[in-house]
N, CA, C and O of each residue as an XYZ file, in Angstrom:
552
protein
N     -24.759    -51.122    -52.712
C     -24.172    -50.831    -51.408
C     -25.014    -51.355    -50.391
O     -26.220    -51.120    -50.464
N     -24.546    -52.050    -49.425
C     -25.395    -52.546    -48.319
C     -25.674    -51.568    -47.323
O     -25.045    -50.510    -47.331
N     -26.592    -51.813    -46.418
C     -26.936    -50.841    -45.223
C     -25.935    -50.716    -44.327
O     -25.784    -49.684    -43.674
N     -25.055    -51.907    -44.202
C     -23.903    -51.897    -43.322
C     -22.857    -50.784    -43.878
O     -22.255    -50.011    -43.133
N     -22.720    -50.812    -45.362
C     -21.739    -49.879    -45.796
C     -22.185    -48.498    -45.572
O     -21.412    -47.678    -45.076
N     -23.473    -48.169    -45.931
C     -24.003    -46.753    -45.471
C     -23.736    -46.375    -44.048
O     -23.172    -45.324    -43.743
N     -24.157    -47.261    -43.190
C     -23.991    -47.069    -41.695
C     -22.561    -46.642    -41.465
O     -22.302    -45.583    -40.893
N     -21.596    -47.498    -41.928
C     -20.156    -47.157    -41.604
C     -19.923    -45.757    -42.287
O     -19.242    -44.904    -41.718
N     -20.452    -45.556    -43.416
C     -20.058    -44.184    -43.899
C     -20.770    -43.072    -43.174
O     -20.150    -42.028    -42.975
N     -22.052    -43.201    -42.748
C     -22.727    -42.317    -41.758
C     -21.832    -41.988    -40.531
O     -21.639    -40.850    -40.105
N     -21.302    -43.156    -40.010
C     -20.560    -42.952    -38.603
C     -19.187    -42.401    -39.117
O     -18.585    -41.699    -38.304
N     -18.742    -42.554    -40.033
C     -17.383    -41.908    -40.538
C     -17.620    -40.232    -40.547
O     -16.903    -39.405    -39.983
N     -18.733    -39.992    -41.286
C     -19.228    -38.542    -41.438
C     -19.323    -37.948    -40.159
O     -18.774    -36.868    -39.938
N     -20.084    -38.661    -39.142
C     -20.289    -37.989    -37.854
C     -18.860    -37.776    -37.017
O     -18.721    -36.880    -36.185
N     -17.934    -38.633    -37.329
C     -16.500    -38.498    -36.647
C     -15.959    -37.242    -37.106
O     -15.254    -36.540    -36.381
N     -16.283    -36.925    -38.348
C     -15.710    -35.527    -38.934
C     -16.653    -34.270    -38.693
O     -16.344    -33.168    -39.147
N     -17.765    -34.471    -37.992
C     -18.756    -33.533    -37.744
C     -19.461    -33.067    -39.026
O     -19.930    -31.929    -39.068
N     -19.557    -33.936    -40.116
C     -20.242    -33.428    -41.219
C     -21.666    -33.983    -41.331
O     -21.878    -35.129    -40.933
N     -22.651    -33.244    -41.845
C     -23.977    -33.611    -42.084
C     -24.200    -34.709    -43.079
O     -23.670    -34.550    -44.179
N     -24.866    -35.746    -42.881
C     -25.077    -36.877    -43.784
C     -25.875    -36.730    -44.734
O     -26.924    -37.371    -44.683
N     -25.613    -35.821    -45.914
C     -26.494    -35.751    -46.896
C     -26.414    -36.996    -47.844
O     -25.503    -37.818    -47.742
N     -27.389    -37.090    -48.748
C     -27.425    -38.278    -49.473
C     -26.270    -38.528    -50.232
O     -25.914    -39.684    -50.461
N     -25.577    -37.431    -50.694
C     -24.309    -37.681    -51.644
C     -23.156    -38.106    -50.744
O     -22.463    -39.096    -50.978
N     -23.004    -37.344    -49.763
C     -21.955    -37.468    -48.766
C     -22.159    -39.049    -48.405
O     -21.241    -39.751    -48.829
N     -23.071    -39.656    -47.783
C     -23.181    -40.946    -47.424
C     -23.036    -41.920    -48.472
O     -22.576    -43.028    -48.200
N     -23.424    -41.584    -49.784
C     -23.002    -42.562    -50.678
C     -21.580    -42.528    -50.915
O     -21.013    -43.602    -51.115
N     -20.832    -41.311    -50.924
C     -19.436    -41.358    -51.223
C     -18.681    -42.029    -50.161
O     -17.752    -42.811    -50.363
N     -19.215    -41.612    -48.821
C     -18.404    -42.172    -47.635
C     -18.626    -43.711    -47.726
O     -17.671    -44.450    -47.492
N     -19.596    -44.124    -47.989
C     -19.992    -45.661    -47.999
C     -18.940    -46.417    -49.026
O     -18.419    -47.505    -48.781
N     -18.733    -45.659    -50.186
C     -17.755    -46.089    -51.274
C     -16.390    -46.324    -50.576
O     -15.732    -47.364    -50.568
N     -16.100    -45.107    -49.977
C     -14.770    -44.977    -49.480
C     -14.325    -45.955    -48.148
O     -13.240    -46.537    -48.120
N     -15.235    -46.032    -47.159
C     -14.904    -46.632    -46.141
C     -15.907    -47.753    -45.665
O     -15.615    -48.461    -44.701
N     -16.926    -47.884    -46.255
C     -17.966    -48.897    -46.089
C     -17.512    -50.339    -45.787
O     -18.160    -51.027    -44.999
N     -16.476    -50.778    -46.363
C     -16.043    -51.971    -46.239
C     -15.072    -52.147    -45.049
O     -14.689    -53.275    -44.739
N     -14.685    -51.085    -44.405
C     -13.587    -50.994    -43.345
C     -12.342    -51.007    -43.925
O     -11.439    -51.195    -43.110
N     -11.960    -50.854    -45.196
C     -10.643    -50.712    -45.642
C     -10.307    -49.289    -46.095
O     -11.159    -48.494    -46.492
N      -9.111    -49.053    -46.010
C      -8.558    -47.697    -46.618
C      -8.391    -47.712    -48.110
O      -8.074    -48.697    -48.778
N      -8.626    -46.575    -48.525
C      -8.614    -46.352    -50.058
C      -7.786    -45.185    -50.394
O      -7.662    -44.275    -49.575
N      -7.143    -45.143    -51.680
C      -6.493    -44.003    -52.211
C      -7.301    -43.988    -53.520
O      -7.361    -44.919    -54.323
N      -7.933    -42.757    -53.619
C      -8.780    -42.523    -54.860
C      -8.388    -41.134    -55.436
O      -7.876    -40.264    -54.731
N      -8.659    -40.977    -56.758
C      -8.907    -39.770    -57.380
C     -10.260    -39.361    -57.426
O     -11.160    -40.188    -57.279
N     -10.497    -38.112    -57.624
C     -12.094    -37.495    -57.869
C     -12.669    -38.485    -58.903
O     -13.785    -38.994    -58.801
N     -11.795    -38.709    -59.916
C     -12.344    -39.248    -61.280
C     -12.637    -40.663    -60.966
O     -13.688    -41.149    -61.385
N     -11.755    -41.418    -60.222
C     -12.059    -42.798    -59.981
C     -13.181    -43.007    -58.886
O     -13.861    -44.032    -58.835
N     -13.317    -41.920    -57.996
C     -14.377    -42.102    -57.159
C     -15.748    -41.838    -57.898
O     -16.740    -42.536    -57.686
N     -15.725    -40.702    -58.845
C     -16.908    -40.697    -59.606
C     -17.269    -41.710    -60.521
O     -18.456    -41.810    -60.830
N     -16.456    -42.454    -60.986
C     -16.565    -43.644    -61.809
C     -17.335    -44.742    -60.888
O     -18.361    -45.315    -61.254
N     -16.712    -44.945    -59.682
C     -17.369    -45.861    -58.703
C     -18.642    -45.634    -58.322
O     -19.372    -46.566    -57.983
N     -19.070    -44.286    -58.338
C     -20.477    -43.805    -57.834
C     -21.357    -44.311    -59.057
O     -22.399    -44.944    -58.883
N     -20.891    -44.007    -60.212
C     -21.688    -44.488    -61.551
C     -22.032    -45.979    -61.415
O     -23.168    -46.420    -61.588
N     -20.873    -46.781    -61.064
C     -21.022    -48.094    -61.164
C     -21.960    -48.732    -60.099
O     -22.509    -49.830    -60.196
N     -22.048    -47.849    -59.060
C     -22.879    -48.323    -57.855
C     -24.300    -47.793    -58.113
O     -25.207    -47.995    -57.306
N     -24.478    -47.082    -59.307
C     -25.842    -46.470    -59.569
C     -26.128    -45.374    -58.779
O     -27.322    -45.211    -58.530
N     -25.340    -44.578    -58.318
C     -25.626    -43.239    -57.500
C     -25.576    -42.262    -58.510
O     -24.806    -42.456    -59.451
N     -26.286    -41.215    -58.473
C     -26.448    -39.979    -59.150
C     -25.722    -38.776    -58.239
O     -26.268    -38.106    -57.363
N     -24.376    -38.699    -58.683
C     -23.584    -37.634    -58.115
C     -22.635    -37.054    -59.297
O     -22.051    -37.782    -60.100
N     -22.577    -35.882    -59.289
C     -21.801    -35.023    -60.239
C     -20.391    -35.106    -59.972
O     -20.000    -35.362    -58.834
N     -19.481    -34.884    -61.058
C     -18.093    -34.952    -60.655
C     -17.802    -33.649    -59.862
O     -16.961    -33.704    -58.965
N     -18.376    -32.596    -60.105
C     -18.049    -31.403    -59.294
C     -18.422    -31.640    -57.770
O     -17.723    -31.234    -56.842
N     -19.587    -32.336    -57.627
C     -19.933    -32.801    -56.193
C     -18.808    -33.622    -55.691
O     -18.360    -33.402    -54.565
N     -18.359    -34.477    -56.384
C     -17.325    -35.452    -55.740
C     -16.098    -34.660    -55.491
O     -15.458    -34.954    -54.481
N     -15.647    -33.656    -56.283
C     -14.524    -32.740    -55.958
C     -14.794    -32.078    -54.619
O     -13.989    -32.101    -53.688
N     -16.032    -31.461    -54.585
C     -16.322    -30.581    -53.285
C     -16.435    -31.449    -52.143
O     -16.030    -31.086    -51.039
N     -16.982    -32.614    -52.349
C     -17.192    -33.532    -51.193
C     -15.939    -34.028    -50.453
O     -15.880    -34.222    -49.239
N     -14.713    -34.249    -51.545
C     -13.446    -34.830    -51.043
C     -12.769    -33.590    -50.385
O     -11.929    -33.755    -49.500
N     -13.106    -32.435    -50.784
C     -12.393    -31.208    -50.233
C     -12.986    -31.232    -48.695
O     -12.235    -31.238    -47.720
N     -14.321    -31.245    -48.601
C     -14.851    -31.379    -47.370
C     -14.548    -32.509    -46.460
O     -14.606    -32.306    -45.247
N     -14.209    -33.757    -46.948
C     -13.797    -34.675    -46.281
C     -12.337    -34.437    -45.704
O     -12.065    -34.773    -44.551
N     -11.396    -33.836    -46.557
C     -10.170    -33.364    -46.171
C     -10.262    -32.195    -45.048
O      -9.566    -32.176    -44.032
N     -11.104    -31.356    -45.351
C     -11.272    -30.256    -44.352
C     -11.611    -30.627    -42.871
O     -11.204    -30.020    -41.881
N     -12.403    -31.698    -42.883
C     -12.923    -32.302    -41.691
C     -11.853    -33.249    -40.972
O     -11.954    -33.639    -39.809
N     -10.875    -33.536    -41.797
C      -9.827    -34.312    -41.092
C     -10.118    -35.863    -41.368
O      -9.451    -36.708    -40.772
N     -11.011    -36.192    -42.178
C     -11.288    -37.626    -42.558
C     -10.477    -38.219    -43.718
O     -10.482    -39.435    -43.906
N      -9.815    -37.420    -44.459
C      -8.956    -37.738    -45.485
C      -7.696    -36.975    -45.582
O      -7.552    -35.974    -44.880
N      -6.865    -37.326    -46.312
C      -5.520    -36.597    -46.612
C      -5.440    -36.564    -48.110
O      -5.678    -37.546    -48.813
N      -5.082    -35.343    -48.576
C      -4.636    -35.396    -50.013
C      -3.207    -35.375    -50.239
O      -2.376    -34.694    -49.638
N      -3.002    -36.280    -51.267
C      -1.581    -36.496    -51.678
C      -1.494    -36.056    -53.051
O      -2.304    -36.493    -53.868
N      -0.461    -35.116    -53.438
C      -0.425    -34.612    -54.505
C       0.938    -35.074    -55.253
O       2.036    -34.958    -54.710
N       0.757    -35.623    -56.585
C       1.796    -36.061    -57.232
C       1.996    -35.164    -58.543
O       1.062    -34.696    -59.193
N       3.318    -34.998    -58.826
C       3.464    -34.220    -59.931
C       3.121    -32.726    -59.733
O       3.548    -31.914    -60.553
N       2.415    -32.350    -58.746
C       1.903    -30.987    -58.698
C       0.615    -30.867    -59.395
O      -0.015    -29.810    -59.351
N       0.195    -31.891    -60.033
C      -1.026    -31.769    -60.866
C      -2.080    -32.896    -60.546
O      -3.269    -32.627    -60.720
N      -1.714    -34.148    -60.088
C      -2.647    -35.126    -59.893
C      -2.864    -35.433    -58.304
O      -1.940    -35.737    -57.550
N      -4.055    -35.322    -57.965
C      -4.119    -35.282    -56.437
C      -4.990    -36.799    -56.109
O      -5.970    -37.146    -56.768
N      -4.520    -37.443    -55.181
C      -5.081    -38.743    -54.744
C      -5.618    -38.402    -53.241
O      -4.988    -37.588    -52.565
N      -6.608    -38.934    -52.806
C      -7.126    -38.836    -51.630
C      -7.060    -40.049    -50.805
O      -7.402    -41.117    -51.313
N      -6.666    -40.002    -49.609
C      -6.284    -41.097    -48.684
C      -7.147    -41.322    -47.566
O      -7.216    -40.389    -46.765
N      -7.856    -42.404    -47.318
C      -8.710    -42.489    -46.090
C      -7.892    -42.730    -44.865
O      -8.387    -42.652    -43.741
N      -6.666    -43.018    -45.077
C      -5.885    -43.358    -43.789
C      -5.165    -41.899    -43.494
O      -4.440    -41.429    -44.371
N      -5.339    -41.289    -42.434
C      -5.006    -40.070    -42.078
C      -3.539    -40.041    -41.322
O      -2.843    -39.027    -41.289
N      -3.223    -41.114    -40.808
C      -1.883    -41.211    -40.124
C      -0.764    -41.002    -40.996
O      -0.797    -41.450    -42.142
N       0.290    -40.322    -40.533
C       1.490    -40.190    -41.323
C       2.078    -41.453    -41.766
O       2.400    -42.336    -40.971
N       2.237    -41.552    -43.201
C       2.805    -42.887    -43.735
C       3.219    -42.639    -45.246
O       2.548    -41.851    -45.912
N       4.257    -43.260    -45.777
C       4.838    -43.041    -46.877
C       3.948    -43.652    -48.026
O       3.115    -44.528    -47.794
N       4.164    -43.165    -49.204
C       3.430    -43.866    -50.195
C       4.507    -44.400    -51.498
O       5.639    -43.930    -51.615
N       4.063    -45.230    -52.236
C       4.426    -45.602    -53.521
C       3.459    -45.107    -54.596
O       2.234    -45.229    -54.604
N       4.266    -44.510    -55.521
C       3.370    -43.928    -56.626
C       3.743    -44.844    -58.091
O       4.772    -44.571    -58.708
N       3.091    -45.611    -58.426
C       3.428    -46.498    -59.631
C       3.231    -45.797    -60.893
O       2.103    -45.738    -61.383
N       4.354    -45.199    -61.521
C       4.222    -44.380    -62.839
C       3.375    -45.029    -63.992
O       2.632    -44.398    -64.743
N       3.595    -46.380    -64.020
C       3.029    -47.092    -65.264
C       1.481    -47.259    -65.099
O       0.766    -47.242    -66.101
N       0.995    -47.407    -63.941
C      -0.343    -47.509    -63.842
C      -1.024    -46.315    -63.155
O      -2.253    -46.323    -63.085
N      -0.351    -45.327    -62.663
C      -0.789    -44.243    -62.100
C      -1.534    -44.482    -60.746
O      -2.550    -43.844    -60.470
N      -0.985    -45.447    -59.890
C      -1.704    -45.873    -58.718
C      -0.755    -45.576    -57.651
O       0.461    -45.675    -57.816
N      -1.391    -45.151    -56.377
C      -0.841    -44.916    -55.163
C      -1.097    -45.827    -54.368
O      -2.246    -46.264    -54.307
N      -0.152    -46.298    -53.621
C      -0.208    -47.463    -52.497
C       0.485    -47.053    -51.319
O       1.361    -46.188    -51.350
N       0.087    -47.705    -50.172
C       0.998    -47.337    -48.950
C       2.209    -47.926    -49.121
O       2.258    -48.976    -49.762
N       3.285    -47.404    -48.627
C       4.648    -47.996    -48.393
C       4.750    -48.387    -46.936
O       3.993    -47.868    -46.116
N       5.684    -49.311    -46.569
C       5.809    -49.659    -45.173
C       6.400    -48.509    -44.324
O       7.516    -48.070    -44.601
N       5.702    -48.030    -43.331
C       6.292    -46.903    -42.659
C       7.440    -47.421    -41.679
O       8.313    -46.649    -41.283
N       7.401    -48.702    -41.324
C       8.375    -49.125    -40.313
C       9.762    -49.191    -41.114
O      10.750    -49.332    -40.394
N       9.969    -49.116    -42.403
C      11.004    -49.260    -43.163
C      11.595    -47.883    -43.536
O      12.750    -47.795    -43.953
N      10.764    -46.770    -43.375
C      11.314    -45.487    -43.557
C      11.950    -44.885    -42.351
O      11.501    -44.921    -41.205
N      13.294    -44.205    -42.847
C      13.849    -43.536    -41.834
C      14.344    -42.087    -42.281
O      15.083    -41.957    -43.257
N      13.981    -41.198    -41.658
C      14.316    -39.882    -41.911
C      15.059    -39.161    -40.817
O      14.554    -38.758    -39.770
N      16.465    -39.033    -41.226
C      17.233    -38.583    -39.996
C      17.162    -37.228    -39.591
O      17.249    -36.896    -38.408
N      16.993    -36.357    -40.618
C      16.708    -34.908    -40.085
C      16.172    -34.085    -41.237
O      16.516    -34.195    -42.414
N      15.367    -33.325    -40.782
C      14.539    -32.302    -41.669
C      15.345    -31.016    -41.842
O      16.046    -30.730    -40.871
N      15.385    -30.201    -42.865
C      16.101    -29.067    -43.026
C      15.584    -28.015    -42.150
O      14.356    -28.002    -42.075
N      16.256    -27.059    -41.415
C      15.936    -26.153    -40.421
C      14.810    -25.341    -41.192
O      14.894    -24.991    -42.369
N      13.769    -25.106    -40.358
C      12.485    -24.373    -40.900
C      12.615    -22.888    -40.792
O      13.068    -22.495    -39.717
N      12.296    -21.937    -41.727
C      12.431    -20.734    -41.636
C      11.688    -20.049    -40.484
O      10.556    -20.470    -40.245
N      12.109    -19.183    -39.839
C      11.786    -18.496    -38.684
C      10.278    -17.949    -39.015
O       9.985    -17.226    -39.967
N       9.418    -18.438    -38.052
C       7.954    -17.872    -38.057
C       7.174    -18.914    -38.741
O       6.003    -18.692    -39.048
N       7.792    -20.127    -39.021
C       6.944    -21.203    -39.694
C       7.222    -22.640    -38.868
O       8.188    -22.763    -38.115
N       6.382    -23.560    -39.074
C       6.487    -24.877    -38.471
C       6.101    -25.903    -39.415
O       5.269    -25.636    -40.282
N       6.606    -27.011    -39.334
C       6.316    -28.136    -40.186
C       4.874    -28.758    -39.820
O       4.540    -29.301    -38.767
N       4.119    -28.529    -40.973
C       2.686    -29.129    -40.741
C       2.616    -30.485    -41.067
O       1.814    -31.179    -40.442
N       3.434    -31.071    -42.085
C       3.510    -32.346    -42.290
C       4.521    -32.713    -43.281
O       4.902    -31.818    -44.035
N       5.034    -33.923    -43.406
C       5.921    -34.395    -44.435
C       5.447    -35.519    -45.292
O       5.204    -36.631    -44.823
N       5.323    -35.230    -46.495
C       4.656    -36.304    -47.318
C       5.801    -36.912    -48.098
O       6.552    -36.229    -48.793
N       5.907    -38.257    -47.953
C       6.913    -39.106    -48.771
C       6.183    -39.765    -49.804
O       5.189    -40.413    -49.475
N       6.521    -39.702    -51.008
C       6.061    -40.353    -52.208
C       7.149    -40.901    -53.039
O       7.913    -40.150    -53.645
N       7.253    -42.284    -53.093
C       8.298    -42.919    -53.797
C       7.784    -43.430    -55.116
O       6.959    -44.343    -55.166
N       8.321    -42.784    -56.279
C       7.907    -43.119    -57.591
C       8.448    -44.367    -57.890
O       9.576    -44.553    -57.434
N       7.954    -45.262    -58.528
C       8.355    -46.554    -59.045
C       7.985    -46.597    -60.461
O       7.119    -45.829    -60.879
N       8.607    -47.483    -61.279
C       8.321    -47.853    -62.519
C       8.766    -49.353    -62.727
O       9.821    -49.722    -62.210
N       8.102    -50.113    -63.367
C       8.390    -51.555    -63.584
C       9.641    -51.616    -64.505
O       9.914    -50.746    -65.332
N      10.314    -52.650    -64.290
C      11.532    -53.139    -65.111
C      11.234    -53.417    -66.295
O      12.100    -53.819    -67.071
């Protein structure tokens, strides 16, 4: 990881009001260091840390991803109620879930039209709407 990647990661943490610990900076640099958005699982990020030569436990990766979400830096997208993906793009947008490769990618927002949502029960409000379109290869 370059110093530029680490600097971007530190800036990203500062935007979320998070203290830049060694592990947080390392994970943030992997997530946003090159300026591109990512969809990761805790396991895939853990593997990336190992490949980068960083010493971070899987438990720390899980806890740090949760902290990033709580700080508004990432969004958690749950597929099948069991597998969570973490997205560095926090704007509302749909996703494609590729069943064959178990990958999550962005779907074009401009092509999605939602005409109406169901009436919300009294005393509740819509927090967000997650659209995950499941795909499989022919």
